C-alpha positions in Angstrom: 55.4 -60.5 65.8 52.7 -60.0 68.4 50.3 -62.9 68.8 46.7 -61.7 68.9 44.7 -62.7 72.0 41.4 -63.0 70.1 40.3 -63.9 66.6 37.2 -63.4 64.7 36.0 -67.0 65.3 36.2 -66.6 69.1 34.2 -63.3 68.8 31.5 -65.0 66.7 31.2 -67.8 69.3 30.9 -65.3 72.2 28.2 -63.3 70.4 26.3 -66.5 69.5 26.2 -67.3 73.2 24.3 -64.1 73.9 21.6 -64.8 71.2 18.1 -63.8 72.4 19.5 -62.5 75.7 19.6 -59.0 77.2 22.9 -57.2 76.5 24.6 -53.9 77.2 26.0 -52.3 74.0 28.7 -49.6 74.1 29.6 -48.0 70.7 32.6 -45.7 70.3 31.5 -43.1 67.7 34.9 -41.3 67.7 35.8 -37.8 68.9 35.1 -38.8 72.5 31.5 -39.7 71.7 30.2 -42.9 73.2 26.7 -44.4 72.8 25.4 -46.9 75.4 22.1 -48.8 75.4 20.5 -52.0 76.5 18.7 -54.3 74.2 18.1 -57.9 73.1 20.5 -59.7 70.7 17.9 -60.5 68.0 20.0 -61.9 65.2 23.2 -63.7 64.6 24.4 -63.9 61.0 27.6 -65.0 59.3 29.0 -61.5 58.8 27.1 -59.4 61.4 24.7 -59.4 64.4 21.7 -57.3 65.3 20.5 -55.8 68.6 16.9 -54.6 69.2 17.1 -51.7 71.6 14.7 -51.6 74.6 14.0 -47.9 73.9 11.4 -47.7 71.1 12.5 -44.1 70.3 16.1 -45.2 69.6 17.4 -43.9 66.3 20.6 -45.4 65.3 22.5 -48.4 63.9 21.6 -51.7 65.5 23.6 -54.1 63.3 27.3 -54.5 63.9 30.0 -56.6 62.3 32.2 -59.0 64.3 35.2 -57.0 63.2 33.9 -53.9 65.0 33.9 -56.0 68.2 37.3 -57.4 67.5 38.7 -53.8 67.0 37.1 -52.6 70.1 34.8 -50.0 68.6 31.7 -52.0 69.8 31.5 -53.8 73.1 28.7 -56.3 74.0 28.3 -57.8 77.4 25.4 -59.7 79.0 23.2 -57.8 81.4 23.7 -58.9 85.0 20.4 -59.8 86.6 19.8 -58.8 90.2 19.2 -61.7 92.5 16.3 -61.0 94.7 
């Protein structure tokens, strides 16, 4: 049996650390379609989290489950700020 590297609790902890911060979101839509956008992690809930996109004309899903992150269909990472 293969031991998993991650579990849902660790994913929830990681996402909770990004609360109210700017994040890069990459969503695998299937059939070689990938959606990327930047936004602010606006909500962290027991079963899902929400991202408010920076682009006001954005039409799409902005709430994701932790299972989508665990499976790899959604990737969330903090935005690196340029030191000036």
